[in-house]
C-alpha positions in Angstrom: -96.5 340.6 78.9 -100.1 339.8 79.0 -101.6 337.0 76.9 -105.4 336.7 77.1 -106.5 333.3 75.9 -110.1 332.5 75.3 -111.6 329.3 74.0 -114.7 329.3 71.9 -114.2 325.6 71.2 -112.7 322.7 73.2 -108.9 322.6 72.9 -107.8 319.1 73.9 -104.0 319.0 73.2 -101.4 316.7 74.8 -99.3 319.8 75.8 -99.9 322.8 77.9 -101.2 325.1 75.1 -101.6 328.1 77.3 -98.0 328.0 78.4 -96.7 327.3 74.9 -98.7 330.2 73.5 -97.0 332.5 76.1 -93.5 331.1 75.3 -94.0 331.5 71.5 -95.3 335.1 71.9 -92.4 335.9 74.2 -89.9 334.4 71.9 -91.2 336.4 69.0 -91.0 339.6 71.0 -87.5 338.8 72.1 -86.3 337.8 68.7 -87.6 341.1 67.2 -86.3 343.1 70.1 -89.7 344.6 70.8 -88.9 347.4 73.2 -92.1 347.5 75.3 -94.2 345.1 77.4 -96.9 343.8 75.2 -100.5 342.5 75.3 -101.8 339.9 72.8 -105.2 338.2 72.6 -105.5 334.6 71.5 -108.8 333.1 70.6 -109.2 329.4 69.9 -112.2 328.7 67.6 -114.0 326.1 65.5 -113.8 325.8 61.7 -117.2 327.4 61.5 -116.2 330.4 63.6 -113.0 331.1 61.7 -114.8 330.6 58.4 -117.3 333.4 59.4 -114.4 335.7 60.4 -112.5 334.9 57.2 -115.5 335.7 55.1 -116.3 338.9 57.1 -112.7 340.3 57.2 -111.0 338.9 54.1 -113.9 338.1 51.8 -113.0 334.4 51.7 -115.8 332.0 52.4 -113.7 329.1 53.7 -112.1 328.1 57.0 -108.5 329.0 57.5 -105.9 328.0 60.1 -105.1 331.4 61.7 -106.1 335.0 61.3 -104.2 338.0 62.6 -105.7 341.3 63.5 -102.9 343.8 64.2 -103.7 347.0 66.1 -100.5 348.8 65.3 -99.3 350.0 61.9 -95.5 350.2 61.5 -93.4 352.3 59.1 -91.8 349.0 58.2 -91.8 345.5 59.6 -89.9 345.2 62.9 -89.4 348.9 63.1 -90.6 350.0 66.5 -88.7 353.3 67.1 -91.6 355.4 66.0 -94.0 353.9 68.6 -95.0 356.4 71.2 -96.3 355.3 74.6 -98.6 358.2 74.7 -100.5 356.9 71.6 -103.7 354.8 71.6 -101.6 351.7 70.9 -100.9 351.4 74.6 -103.2 350.2 77.4 -103.6 353.1 79.7 -103.9 350.8 82.7 -100.9 348.6 82.2 -98.7 350.6 79.8 -98.4 347.6 77.5 -98.4 347.9 73.7 -101.7 346.4 72.4 -100.4 344.3 69.5 -103.7 342.8 68.4 -105.6 339.5 68.2 -104.7 336.0 67.0 -107.6 333.7 66.0 -106.6 330.1 65.7 -108.7 327.2 64.5 -108.0 324.2 66.7 -109.3 321.6 64.1 -106.9 323.1 61.5 -104.0 322.6 63.9 -104.7 318.9 64.2 -105.4 318.4 60.5 -102.3 320.3 59.3 -100.0 318.6 61.8 -101.1 315.3 60.4 -100.9 316.5 56.8 -97.4 318.0 57.3 -96.2 315.0 59.3 -95.2 316.8 62.5 -96.6 317.2 66.0 -99.7 319.3 66.9 -97.4 321.2 69.3 -95.2 322.2 66.4 -98.1 323.3 64.2 -99.7 325.2 67.1 -96.5 327.0 67.9 -95.8 327.7 64.2 -99.3 329.3 63.6 -99.0 331.5 66.7 -95.5 332.6 65.7 -96.7 333.3 62.1 -99.5 335.4 63.4 -97.2 337.2 65.9 -94.9 338.3 63.0 -98.0 339.7 61.3 -98.8 341.6 64.6 -95.2 343.0 64.4 -95.7 344.3 60.9 -94.5 341.4 58.7 -96.4 340.1 55.7 -95.9 337.6 52.9 -97.5 339.3 49.9 -94.3 339.1 47.9 -91.7 336.3 47.5 -89.1 338.4 49.2 -91.4 339.2 52.2 -92.5 335.5 52.5 -88.8 334.4 52.5 -88.1 336.9 55.4 -91.0 335.6 57.4 -90.1 331.9 56.7 -86.5 332.5 57.9 -87.6 334.3 61.0 -90.1 331.5 61.8 -87.5 328.8 61.3 -84.9 330.5 63.5 -87.3 331.3 66.3 -88.8 327.8 66.4 -85.3 326.2 66.1 -84.1 328.4 69.1 -87.1 327.2 71.1 -86.3 323.5 70.2 -89.6 323.1 68.3 -88.5 321.4 65.2 -90.2 319.8 62.3 -89.9 316.1 63.1 -91.3 314.8 59.8 -92.8 311.7 61.5 -95.2 309.8 59.3 -98.8 309.9 60.4 -100.0 306.6 61.8 -102.1 305.8 58.8 -99.2 306.3 56.3 -96.6 304.3 58.3 -95.2 301.2 56.6 -95.0 297.9 58.3 -96.9 296.3 61.2 -98.8 298.6 63.6 
């Protein structure tokens, strides 16, 4: 597995974000029983950069938390039997399936972790996992599809021990500080 991580903005996290990204990507591939070695690109960006990409690719002029750019189209989510290593979906030098790109807004990770009352590590892992499921053909356009993605995300993060801890953000804590 190859994970190419690029930083267009400073990513100051209290955890090893490069290692965590690799673990989450690997856990997604393992959970989905992806039958090939894979290659994924992860780009960490500012709100301005993700806003521009969101406007350009989705017609939404607002920053978002994560964008997924899958390179492979599947007959159905998680169905990999029709992939052929002779196709353009595979890197000719490494033989790895080129799944696509994940673009993650670092500021949104911090903000959403605080809003949802869990750690930045959990939010970062969740957003990468969410995007990985998109790269593997899943979507959440219907209630049913959203429920499938949510259950897969929960199971994989639980298996990794990355749980929602529901801690209260410092500014909302009751009592003396």
